[in-house]
N, C-alpha and C positions, 0 to 999 in steps of 0.2 A: 532377628524379625527386624524388619527393615522401616522406619519413620517415612509417616506419611507427610508429603511436602506441603507447606501452609503458603498462603497466600497473604498478603499485607497491601494497605496502601501508607505512602510514606510523601507528604507533603515537605513544600520547598518552594522560597520566594524565586520565582526566574533571576530578579535582579542580586540574590546571593547566589546563588545557585541552581543551575536549569539542568533538563535531560542534555542540551549541549554539551554544556560543562560536563556531564556524566560520559558523553559518548569521548570528549577530545582526551579526559584524563583514564579512561576506562574503569578505574574503582576509586571509592574516596570514602573515608571515615563519615559517618551520619553524626557528627557533633552536634552540641547545642541543646539536645532534647531537655527540655527542665520541667517536666510535667510528668508525675510521679505513676501513671497510669500508661503513659506512652515510653515510658522506660520498663517499665514491667512487660509490653508487650516487645519490645527490642531486646529481653532478658530470655523470651522462648525461644528467640529467633536462632534458625541452623541455616549452616552453606548449604544455597540449592533453592532456598525458599522464593518464591516468586514475589515481586512488587512492582505495584503501579506508581508511577512517577506523577504525581498532582502538583500540576503549578498552584501556588494562591495568590492571594493578594495581588491581582493582575486584572489585565483589562475580559480576559476570557479564563477564568482559572477553571481547571479541570485535566483530566488525567492525557500528559502526552505520551508517555513511553512505559518501556518495560524494563526491570533491575532485575538482580538477585541479588540474594543474601550471601557476601563473599565473604565472611569471617565469622565466629563465634561472638557472642559479644564480649567486651574487653572495657575497663575504666575508660570515661571521655579525658584523656588527658587537658582538655581545656577546662576544666573544674578546678583544675590546682594552678589555671596561669594567672596572676596576678593584674594582668594587663589585657585578660581577654573579658569579653560583654561575657561568656559563660563560667566567669569565675563562681565559684560558691565558698566561701569563706570556712562552711561548715565540714568541708569533704578534706580528708586527709588520704596520702596514699595507702594507709594502712586500712582506712576505712573508706571509701571513693561511696559516692552518694550515686554516681549519674553513670552509665554504662552507655555505648553507643555498637552498634556495627559497621561493619564496611558493607558499601554497597557496589554491586558492578551493574556495566552497562548491557543491556541486551539488545534494545533496540526502539527504534521510535514508534509511535502507532503510525499505520497509514495518515491519519488523521485524528486532528485533538478530540476526545470527547468533550465535549463543553457540561460543568454544574448543571447547568437548565437542565442538556438533554439525560442527563444520570437521574436528576430531578422525577423525570418524566417517567422513570422507569421504577419508582418510589416502592409501588405494591411487588412488583417482580421481584426488587431487591429485597424487600420486606424492613418489618421495622426496627431488625436488629442492625441494621448497616449505619454504622454510626455518622458518615459523612451528611447524611441528609438529614440526620434527626435535629430538632431544633436543641438551641443550645448545646451542642457536643464540637468544639474545637481542639479536639484531637489530631496532633502534626501524624500520629502513626497508629492505625487503629488496623484489626484482621479483617480480613476478606475468606467468605466461604470460599469452597471450590464452585460451586455454584453460580454465587455472585462473580466471582470471576470470569465463570465461561459467561456471563449474560453481557458483564460489561464490553470483554474485549469482542461479544456479536456487533455491537454498537461500531464498531470502525469501519 
C-alpha cells in the first residue's frame, strides 16, 4: 500500500535562508528547529512530501516557493555543536532531542502569496490552518491537500 503524499509549510527568515538560497544549493538540511511540536511534525515527514516555502520576519511575509522533503528525519547536528546558536546541552549523540529533514528546491511561485492575502482566505482554509491562527508561531506546520490546492490557486 503506498503512502499518501503529505504537505507542509516551513518558515524561514530570508536573511538567514531564502527560496533563492534553496534554488542555488538545490537541497539543504532544515536545521535549528527548537520547538517540540514543529520537531514532531518533521518526524512525520517522508521524501516527496510537498513544502510551501514561507518567508517570515520580512517586509512582505508570505509563501515564495515550493520545495519537497528530500530525506527521512535524522538528528540535527547543530544540537551537538557547542558554538552553534542551536546547541542544546541536554542533547547527546546517544539521545538526540532535535531532528531535521533535508528540503529540496522545486520552484519559485510565479508571484509571492502575501500573508494578508492568505488571511483573506481564512474561512476557506479552515480554523485548523495554524499559519493564521492567533498565537501560533510554529515554523513547521501541516497543510491539508485542500489547503495546498487553495493556496497554490492564489499564485
